[in-house]
DSSP file (Angstrom, degrees, kcal/mol; ACC not computed):
  #  RESIDUE AA STRUCTURE BP1 BP2  ACC     N-H-->O    O-->H-N    N-H-->O    O-->H-N    TCO  KAPPA ALPHA  PHI   PSI    X-CA   Y-CA   Z-CA
    1    1 A M              0   0    0      0, 0.0     3,-0.0     0, 0.0     0, 0.0   0.000 360.0 360.0 360.0 -43.6   98.0  -28.7   81.3
    2    2 A F        -     0   0    0      1,-0.1    57,-0.1     2,-0.0     4,-0.0  -0.802 360.0 -93.2-106.8 150.4   95.6  -31.8   81.3
    3    3 A P    >   -     0   0    0      0, 0.0     3,-0.9     0, 0.0    -1,-0.1  -0.229  35.0-131.2 -52.2 141.5   94.4  -33.7   84.4
    4    4 A K  T 3  S+     0   0    0      1,-0.3     2,-0.4    -3,-0.0    54,-0.1   0.895  98.1  52.9 -66.0 -38.2   96.8  -36.7   85.0
    5    5 A K  T 3   +     0   0    0      2,-0.0    -1,-0.3    53,-0.0     0, 0.0  -0.222  67.5 136.2 -99.5  42.7   94.1  -39.3   85.4
    6    6 A V    <   -     0   0    0     -3,-0.9    52,-0.2    -2,-0.4     2,-0.1  -0.801  47.4-140.2 -84.1 116.1   92.0  -38.7   82.3
    7    7 A P        -     0   0    0      0, 0.0     2,-0.3     0, 0.0    54,-0.1  -0.418  16.4-104.1 -82.7 155.6   91.2  -42.2   80.9
    8    8 A E        -     0   0    0     -2,-0.1     2,-0.4    47,-0.1    49,-0.2  -0.577  41.3-152.0 -69.7 136.3   91.2  -43.3   77.3
    9    9 A L  B     -A   56   0A   0     47,-1.4    47,-3.2    -2,-0.3     2,-0.1  -0.908   4.9-134.4-113.3 141.7   87.6  -43.6   76.2
   10   10 A T     >  -     0   0    0     -2,-0.4     4,-2.3    45,-0.2     5,-0.2  -0.349  31.7-106.6 -76.8 162.9   86.0  -45.8   73.5
   11   11 A Y  H  > S+     0   0    0      1,-0.2     4,-2.2     2,-0.2     5,-0.2   0.919 121.6  53.3 -54.9 -46.9   83.5  -44.6   70.9
   12   12 A K  H  > S+     0   0    0      1,-0.2     4,-2.3     2,-0.2    -1,-0.2   0.930 108.0  48.7 -58.7 -50.2   80.8  -46.3   72.7
   13   13 A E  H  > S+     0   0    0      1,-0.2     4,-2.1     2,-0.2    -1,-0.2   0.903 111.0  51.4 -56.9 -46.3   81.6  -44.7   76.0
   14   14 A V  H  X S+     0   0    0     -4,-2.3     4,-2.5     1,-0.2    -1,-0.2   0.898 109.6  49.4 -63.8 -40.4   81.8  -41.2   74.4
   15   15 A V  H  X S+     0   0    0     -4,-2.2     4,-2.7     1,-0.2    -1,-0.2   0.895 108.8  53.9 -66.2 -35.3   78.3  -41.6   72.7
   16   16 A T  H  X S+     0   0    0     -4,-2.3     4,-1.7     1,-0.2    -1,-0.2   0.921 110.2  46.2 -68.5 -40.4   76.9  -42.7   76.0
   17   17 A G  H  X S+     0   0    0     -4,-2.1     4,-1.5     2,-0.2    -2,-0.2   0.934 112.4  50.1 -61.9 -48.0   78.2  -39.6   77.7
   18   18 A L  H  <>S+     0   0    0     -4,-2.5     5,-2.6     1,-0.2    -2,-0.2   0.904 108.8  50.8 -54.2 -47.7   76.9  -37.4   75.0
   19   19 A K  H ><5S+     0   0    0     -4,-2.7     3,-2.2     1,-0.2    -1,-0.2   0.917 107.1  55.2 -62.6 -40.8   73.5  -38.9   75.1
   20   20 A K  H 3<5S+     0   0    0     -4,-1.7    -1,-0.2     1,-0.3    -2,-0.2   0.867 106.9  50.9 -51.4 -43.0   73.4  -38.3   78.9
   21   21 A L  T 3<5S-     0   0    0     -4,-1.5    -1,-0.3    -5,-0.1    -2,-0.2   0.270 124.2-110.6 -84.1  10.1   74.1  -34.7   78.2
   22   22 A E  T < 5 +     0   0    0     -3,-2.2    17,-0.2     1,-0.2    -3,-0.2   0.719  63.2 154.2  63.8  25.1   71.2  -34.7   75.7
   23   23 A F      < -     0   0    0     -5,-2.6     2,-0.4    -6,-0.1    15,-0.2  -0.569  30.0-150.2 -75.9 150.9   73.2  -34.3   72.5
   24   24 A K  E     -B   37   0B   0     13,-2.7    13,-2.4    -2,-0.2     2,-0.3  -0.972  18.0-116.7-120.4 138.5   71.8  -35.7   69.3
   25   25 A K  E     -B   36   0B   0     -2,-0.4    11,-0.2    11,-0.2     3,-0.1  -0.549  31.2-135.2 -75.6 133.2   73.7  -37.1   66.4
   26   26 A Q        -     0   0    0      9,-2.8     9,-0.3    -2,-0.3     3,-0.1  -0.583  33.2 -86.4 -88.4 150.7   73.2  -35.0   63.3
   27   27 A P        -     0   0    0      0, 0.0    -1,-0.1     0, 0.0     8,-0.1  -0.229  55.1 -96.4 -59.3 148.1   72.6  -36.6   60.0
   28   28 A G        -     0   0    0      1,-0.1     6,-0.1    -3,-0.1     4,-0.1  -0.317  27.1-165.5 -69.2 145.5   75.9  -37.5   58.0
   29   29 A K        -     0   0    0      4,-0.3    -1,-0.1     2,-0.2     3,-0.1  -0.286  60.3 -84.8-124.2  46.6   77.4  -35.2   55.4
   30   30 A S  S    S+     0   0    0      1,-0.2     2,-0.3     2,-0.0    -2,-0.0   0.905  96.0 116.6  49.9  51.3   79.8  -37.6   53.7
   31   31 A T  S    S-     0   0    0      2,-0.2    -1,-0.2     1,-0.0    -2,-0.2  -0.962  71.6-125.3-138.1 157.9   82.6  -36.9   56.2
   32   32 A A  S    S+     0   0    0     -2,-0.3    19,-0.7    -3,-0.1     2,-0.4   0.617  88.6  83.4 -72.8 -14.6   84.4  -39.2   58.8
   33   33 A H  E    S- C   0  50B   0     17,-0.2     2,-0.4    18,-0.1    -4,-0.3  -0.752  71.0-144.0 -97.8 139.1   83.5  -36.9   61.6
   34   34 A E  E     - C   0  49B   0     15,-3.3    15,-2.6    -2,-0.4     2,-0.6  -0.811   9.1-142.7 -97.9 140.2   80.2  -37.0   63.4
   35   35 A Q  E     - C   0  48B   0     -2,-0.4    -9,-2.8    -9,-0.3     2,-0.5  -0.916  13.4-169.1-106.3 121.4   78.5  -33.9   64.6
   36   36 A W  E     -BC  25  47B   0     11,-2.6    11,-2.3    -2,-0.6     2,-0.3  -0.953  12.9-174.0-108.7 117.0   76.7  -34.1   68.0
   37   37 A K  E     -BC  24  46B   0    -13,-2.4   -13,-2.7    -2,-0.5     2,-0.3  -0.818  15.4-174.7-121.6 154.5   74.5  -31.1   68.8
   38   38 A V  E     - C   0  45B   0      7,-1.7     7,-2.4    -2,-0.3     2,-0.6  -0.995  27.4-126.7-139.7 135.9   72.4  -29.8   71.8
   39   39 A E  E     - C   0  44B   0     -2,-0.3     5,-0.2   -17,-0.2     2,-0.1  -0.755  35.7-165.8 -81.6 116.7   70.1  -26.8   72.1
   40   40 A G        -     0   0    0      3,-1.0     4,-0.0    -2,-0.6     0, 0.0  -0.378  34.7-106.4 -92.5 179.5   71.3  -24.8   75.1
   41   41 A S  S    S+     0   0    0     -2,-0.1     3,-0.1     1,-0.1    -1,-0.1   0.706 118.9  21.3 -76.1 -23.6   69.6  -22.1   77.0
   42   42 A F  S    S-     0   0    0      1,-0.4     2,-0.3     0, 0.0    -1,-0.1   0.747 131.3 -11.8-114.5 -41.3   72.0  -19.5   75.5
   43   43 A R  S    S-     0   0    0     -5,-0.0    -3,-1.0     0, 0.0    -1,-0.4  -0.980  74.1 -81.1-157.7 170.2   73.4  -21.1   72.4
   44   44 A L  E     -C   39   0B   0     -2,-0.3     2,-0.4    -5,-0.2    -5,-0.2  -0.570  40.2-153.4 -78.9 137.0   73.9  -24.3   70.3
   45   45 A K  E     -C   38   0B   0     -7,-2.4    -7,-1.7    -2,-0.3     2,-0.4  -0.879  12.0-170.0-107.8 139.2   76.7  -26.6   71.6
   46   46 A K  E     -C   37   0B   0     -2,-0.4     2,-0.4    21,-0.4    -9,-0.2  -0.996   9.5-167.7-133.4 141.2   78.4  -28.9   69.1
   47   47 A V  E     -C   36   0B   0    -11,-2.3   -11,-2.6    -2,-0.4     2,-0.5  -0.991  12.9-147.7-124.0 130.8   80.9  -31.8   69.7
   48   48 A T  E     -C   35   0B   0     -2,-0.4     2,-0.5   -13,-0.2   -13,-0.2  -0.850  14.7-171.2 -99.8 132.4   82.8  -33.3   66.8
   49   49 A V  E     -C   34   0B   0    -15,-2.6   -15,-3.3    -2,-0.5     2,-0.9  -0.987  11.9-158.8-126.8 123.0   83.6  -37.0   67.2
   50   50 A D  E >   -C   33   0B   0     -2,-0.5     3,-1.8   -17,-0.2     4,-0.3  -0.865   5.8-165.1 -99.5 100.5   86.0  -38.9   64.7
   51   51 A K  G >  S+     0   0    0     -2,-0.9     3,-1.0   -19,-0.7    -1,-0.2   0.760  81.9  62.2 -57.5 -27.2   85.0  -42.4   65.1
   52   52 A H  G 3  S+     0   0    0    -20,-0.3    -1,-0.3     1,-0.2   -19,-0.1   0.537  95.3  60.4 -77.8  -3.9   88.1  -43.7   63.4
   53   53 A L  G <  S+     0   0    0     -3,-1.8    -1,-0.2     4,-0.0     4,-0.2   0.480  86.5 160.2 -98.6  -4.8   90.4  -42.2   66.0
   54   54 A A    <   +     0   0    0     -3,-1.0   -44,-0.1    -4,-0.3     2,-0.1  -0.321  48.6  57.0 -59.2 141.4   88.8  -44.4   68.9
   55   55 A P  S    S-     0   0    0      0, 0.0     2,-0.4     0, 0.0   -45,-0.2   0.538  91.0-142.2 -72.3 147.6   90.0  -45.0   71.6
   56   56 A F  B     -A    9   0A   0    -47,-3.2   -47,-1.4    -2,-0.1    -2,-0.1  -0.620   8.3-136.7 -84.4 130.8   90.4  -41.4   72.3
   57   57 A D     >  -     0   0    0     -2,-0.4     4,-2.7   -49,-0.2     5,-0.2  -0.175  34.8 -90.7 -76.1 174.0   93.4  -40.2   74.2
   58   58 A K  H  > S+     0   0    0      1,-0.2     4,-1.8     2,-0.2     5,-0.1   0.773 124.7  56.4 -63.9 -29.3   93.4  -37.6   77.0
   59   59 A E  H  > S+     0   0    0      2,-0.2     4,-2.2     3,-0.2    -1,-0.2   0.930 111.4  42.7 -65.0 -49.9   93.9  -34.7   74.6
   60   60 A L  H  > S+     0   0    0      2,-0.2     4,-2.9     1,-0.2     5,-0.2   0.936 113.1  53.1 -63.5 -44.9   90.7  -35.6   72.6
   61   61 A V  H  X S+     0   0    0     -4,-2.7     4,-2.1     1,-0.2    -1,-0.2   0.926 109.6  48.5 -55.6 -44.7   88.8  -36.4   75.7
   62   62 A H  H  X S+     0   0    0     -4,-1.8     4,-2.3    -5,-0.2    -1,-0.2   0.905 112.3  48.2 -64.0 -44.1   89.7  -33.0   77.0
   63   63 A A  H  X S+     0   0    0     -4,-2.2     4,-2.2     1,-0.2    -2,-0.2   0.908 110.8  50.9 -64.9 -39.1   88.7  -31.3   73.7
   64   64 A M  H  X S+     0   0    0     -4,-2.9     4,-1.9     2,-0.2    -2,-0.2   0.891 110.4  49.6 -62.1 -46.2   85.4  -33.1   73.5
   65   65 A A  H  X>S+     0   0    0     -4,-2.1     5,-2.0    -5,-0.2     4,-1.0   0.892 111.0  50.4 -64.0 -42.6   84.5  -32.1   77.2
   66   66 A K  H ><5S+     0   0    0     -4,-2.3     3,-0.6     1,-0.2    -2,-0.2   0.925 109.4  49.3 -63.4 -41.8   85.3  -28.5   76.4
   67   67 A Q  H 3<5S+     0   0    0     -4,-2.2   -21,-0.4     1,-0.2    -1,-0.2   0.860 111.1  51.4 -65.4 -34.9   83.2  -28.5   73.3
   68   68 A A  H 3<5S-     0   0    0     -4,-1.9    -1,-0.2     2,-0.2    -2,-0.2   0.615 111.0-123.3 -74.7 -13.6   80.4  -30.0   75.4
   69   69 A G  T <<5S+     0   0    0     -4,-1.0    -3,-0.2    -3,-0.6    -2,-0.1   0.801  71.9 113.1  79.1  31.8   80.7  -27.4   78.0
   70   70 A V  S   <S-     0   0    0     -5,-2.0    -1,-0.3     1,-0.0    -2,-0.2  -0.931  74.0 -94.5-129.7 152.7   81.4  -29.7   81.0
   71   71 A P     >  -     0   0    0      0, 0.0     4,-2.7     0, 0.0     5,-0.2  -0.283  37.5-117.7 -61.6 153.4   84.5  -30.3   83.2
   72   72 A V  H  > S+     0   0    0      1,-0.2     4,-2.8     2,-0.2     5,-0.2   0.926 113.4  54.1 -63.6 -40.3   86.7  -33.2   82.0
   73   73 A R  H  > S+     0   0    0      1,-0.2     4,-1.9     2,-0.2    -1,-0.2   0.872 110.2  46.1 -57.3 -37.0   86.2  -35.1   85.1
   74   74 A E  H  > S+     0   0    0      2,-0.2     4,-2.2    -3,-0.2    -1,-0.2   0.907 111.5  52.7 -68.9 -46.4   82.3  -34.9   84.8
   75   75 A F  H  X S+     0   0    0     -4,-2.7     4,-1.8     1,-0.2    -2,-0.2   0.904 111.3  46.7 -58.0 -42.0   82.5  -35.9   81.1
   76   76 A C  H  X S+     0   0    0     -4,-2.8     4,-2.0     2,-0.2    -2,-0.2   0.861 110.9  51.9 -70.9 -32.5   84.6  -39.0   82.0
   77   77 A R  H  X S+     0   0    0     -4,-1.9     4,-0.7    -5,-0.2    -2,-0.2   0.880 111.3  46.7 -63.5 -39.7   82.3  -40.0   84.8
   78   78 A L  H  < S+     0   0    0     -4,-2.2     3,-0.3     1,-0.2    -2,-0.2   0.848 112.9  49.5 -68.0 -37.1   79.2  -39.8   82.5
   79   79 A C  H  < S+     0   0    0     -4,-1.8    -2,-0.2     1,-0.2    -1,-0.2   0.872 115.3  43.5 -75.1 -41.1   81.0  -41.7   79.8
   80   80 A K  H  < S+     0   0    0     -4,-2.0     2,-0.6    -5,-0.1    -1,-0.2   0.482  80.6 117.4 -88.1  -4.0   82.1  -44.5   82.2
   81   81 A D     <  -     0   0    0     -4,-0.7     3,-0.4    -3,-0.3    -4,-0.0  -0.524  43.8-170.0 -71.2 113.6   78.8  -44.9   84.1
   82   82 A K  S    S+     0   0    0     -2,-0.6    -1,-0.2     1,-0.2    -4,-0.0   0.663  74.6  70.7 -80.8 -18.9   77.6  -48.5   83.5
   83   83 A K  S    S+     0   0    0      2,-0.0     2,-0.3     0, 0.0    -1,-0.2   0.729  78.6  90.4 -76.4 -23.2   74.1  -48.0   85.0
   84   84 A Y        -     0   0    0     -3,-0.4   -64,-0.0    -6,-0.1   -68,-0.0  -0.536  53.6-173.0 -80.2 136.9   72.8  -45.7   82.3
   85   85 A R              0   0    0     -2,-0.3    -3,-0.0     1,-0.1    -2,-0.0  -0.954 360.0 360.0-127.4 108.7   71.0  -47.4   79.3
   86   86 A P              0   0    0      0, 0.0    -1,-0.1     0, 0.0    -2,-0.0   0.498 360.0 360.0 -68.1 360.0   70.2  -45.0   76.4
């Protein structure tokens, strides 16, 4: 069901990938989950990140990529790219 070579990602890597996709962290609302949102051309996209579950396994990486609206491989590539500095 999931691609075989989906790496585990750290919280910092996921945040880097979301920033590359122009997501912005929403103000906290006394919950452990962070909400990252981006205004799209058709609708608002939202990704939920639970910092306490890091490093994220392949199922969670797949779920975050789906919420972001990008393929899993592209999401992992954006997260692992060391050249980008937000």
